[in-house]
Each structure stands twice: as C-alpha cells, then as structure tokens.
N, C-alpha and C positions, 0 to 999 in steps of 0.2 A: 713619236709624233711631236712636232713643235708645239709647246704649250700654249702659244698665242694663235695657233692655226685654228680655223673653224672646225668644229666637230661634225658639222653637217654643211655640205656645199652643194649648190645646184648651179649649173652654168648653161644658160641659153636653152632652157627646156621648151620644146614644141611638142604638142600632142594633137593629132588630127583624128576625127572620127568620120567615117563615110557611111552614108545610107543612100543607096542607089546613086543618083547623080549629085546628091547634096553632100557638102563637106562642112563639118563643124570644127572650128579652130578652138579647142578647149584651152590650150596653153600657147602663148605667143612670145617666146623668148624670155622666159622667167629665169632670173638669176637671184640667188640669195645665199647668205652665210649665217649660220647660227653658231654661237659660242657656248662653251660650258659655263654654267652659272647664270644663264639668262633665260627668260621666258619671252617668246616672240608670238604675237597674235596675228593671225591672218584673217582679215575681215573682207566683206564684199557681198554683193547681192547674190541671191540664189542663181545658179547657172553660170557663175563667173569662172568656174574651173577649180574651186577650192578642193573638192574631194578628189578630182583628177590629180591635182598637185600632191596631195598627201600620198596617194597611191604610187605615184612616180618616185617620190622621195623615199618611200619604204621599199621600193623594188617590187611592189605587187603588180605594177604595170610598167611597161617600158616606154620611155618617150620616143617620139619619132626622130628627134634630134636633140643634141645636148647630152649632158651627163650629170650624175649624182655621185658624190663621195661621202662616206661616213667614216669618221675616225681615221682619216688618211687613206682609206681603201676605196677603190672604185666599186660602186654598186651596179652601175648601168652596164648592160650588155655582157653580163656574165651568166653562166648556166644557173638555172633556178636553185639547184642544190647549193651553189656557192652563195647566192643571194640569201637563201634561207639561213645558212650558217652565219653570215655577216649580221643578219637581223637578230639571230639568237644571241650573238655576242654583245651587240651594242644598241639595239633599237627595241623600244616598246611601242606597240601600235594599238590604237583604239580607233576603230572605224564606226560608222553609224549603225551597223547591224552585222550579225554573224560572227561576233567575237568569241562566243562560247560554243563548245560542242554540246548539241542538244541532249545527248544520252548520258552526259556526266553532270553530277551536281556541281555547284559552284566551287567547293573546296577541291574536288577531283580535277576540275578544269585547271586550277592553279598548280596542283601537283603534276599534271601532265606537262604544263609549260616548263616547270623546273626540269623534268626529265628530258624534254626536247632540247633544252639548253645544255645538255651534257651532264646534268646532275651537279654542276658546280655550285649550285645554291641549295643543295638538298637540306641544309640545316636551317633554311629560312622558316620562320614561324608563319604558316598559312593563316592561322587564327588571327594573329596580329595584323597581317596584311588585310584581312577582311574587316577587322575592327577599325582599321585606319580609314576605310571608306564607309563605315557605318553599317556593315552587313554581317557582323559576327553571328547574328541570330538566323541568318539565311544560308549558312554554310552548306547545308545538306539539301537545299532546294534545287530543283532542275530549272534550267533557263525558262521553260514554258510557264513556270510558277512565279516568275518575277514580274514586277511592273516595269514600265519603260525606264523609269528613273533608277530602279534597282539594277536593271540590265546594264545601264550606262556605268554605274558605280562598280559592278562586278567586272565589266570590261576594263575599267581603269585599274582595278586591282590586278587583273591578269597582265595588263601591259607593264605594270611596275614590279611584278613579282621577282624578276631576275635582276633588279636594280640596274636598268639600262642607262647608258650614258645619255641617250637621246630618247625623248618621248615625243611621238607624233600622235596627236589626238584630234579627231574630227568631231566637233560639237560635244565635248565631254560633259557639259552641264546642260545640254539642250532639253532634257526631260526631268530635271531635278528642281525641287523647290528652292526658294531663296536661301533657307538655312543650310541645306545640303550643298548648294553652290558655294556659299561662303566657306564651308568646311573643306570642300575640294580645292578651293583656291588657296587655303592655308597649306594644304598638303603639297600642292604644286610649288608654292613659294618656298616651303622647306626643302623640296628637291633642288631648286635652283640655288638656294643658299648653301647647300651641301655639295654643290659642284655639278649637278645635273643640268641638262638643257631640255627645255620644253618648247615645242612648236605646236600651237593650238589654233585650229580652225574654229571660228566661233561667230555667232550672231549676237552674243551676249555683251552688253556694254560693261557689265561688271568684270568679265574676263579680260576684255580689252583694257579696261582701266588698271587692272592689276599687272599687266604685262610691262616688260622693260621697253619693248618696241612694238609698234603696230604697223603692219604692212597691209595695204589694200589691194585686192585683186579684182579687177574690173575687165570683163571681156577678155580674160586670159592674159592680161598684162598686169604686172606688179608695180606698185608705187608706194612711197612712204605716205603714211596717213597724216 
C-alpha cells in the first residue's frame, strides 16, 4: 500500500431507511479519508447519521450507494465472511452497545477476540490491555456486572486488543467521568503517535479538542467543522 494513501476511505456514501411510505436519508453523499497517525472526530447532533456512518465504515452495514476501503482493500459489497476477515486484520470497532459477549467475562472476551483474529496476537498481555483502560480489577466480571462506563472501557480494550491499524469508536467516553476520559484520550493519543488511526464519533468537547481534525455531520452530510 502507498504509505501516503489513506488507511480508511469512504466515497459518496448514501444510506436510506424505509418505513411504510416514509424514507429517511441517513447518509447523503459522505466522503472522507483518514490517515495513519491521526485522530479524526466526527461531531453533530443526535440523529445526524453518525452511528450509521460508523456501521458502514466498519462493514457492519452496507451503504445503498458508494464504497468503503480499508488499508487499500474494498470493504463494501463483499461477502460477510470477507468483510469479517478484513475487520479482523485491520479494524477495531467500539459501538454504543453489544460489544461484549454476555456469557464471557471481560478477560475471556478479549481472549476470544484474539482467537477470532487467527491467533496472530496470542502473546498479547490481556491483563496489560485491561490495565491500560483501568479495568485490571474487573477482568473476571461479566458484562452484566459492569457499569456503563466500565462497559465502554472494556469495549475499547476489546477493540484495541489486536492492535488494529484503524479504530472506529462510537462515543468511547460517553459514560465515563472526566478523569477516565482524560486517561482514554491519552491512550488514543499514544495510538496515533505510534502510527494508528482513530476515527471517533463523539459529543464530547474534550475528545473533539484532542483530535487532529474535526468533521461535522448534519442531516447526513459531512463538512469541516
């Protein structure tokens, strides 16, 4: 891959939702590029399409038009097995809920993610990964035993456990206090300085202020903030 090429690209993404005769235009021609070594924040009002955008970028949802590429490979309109393999190689994902398997403790969720990525990171230190997000003491807790903030931090540890080139995170600090938010911002900053890319959907002014670029999504359209 060209070292100056974007690690994540989206071109003219459209996403429509239909309910009876009503049509909601969630994304209207969204294009963006994210490069290794930077943090990009996506801001905008609730209902503007931010979560839909994350899902399309991650290949969890297919756009109705346009395409997404990750690390020089097309994500869009490929079989789910191929999209899943591409995510396992290159992408860490944190969505607002459902990141962890309910029947596994936090540590076992991380171990499962390592196995699903082909075991290439089997030697990773799960305890260190949890310590990095302040959850070392909660390694053996089930998701139902975690607070909202702890779930968000556990989800971030899960997203980062295989050292992905690209992190896609939807409100990673939405339910954490100011001290933990500052800690997570330091973690994401270290990722970028070490060559990783972060794309963060957020309502937090602190997260936006720490980003290299801020893009605003309003009514499904993207603009520089």
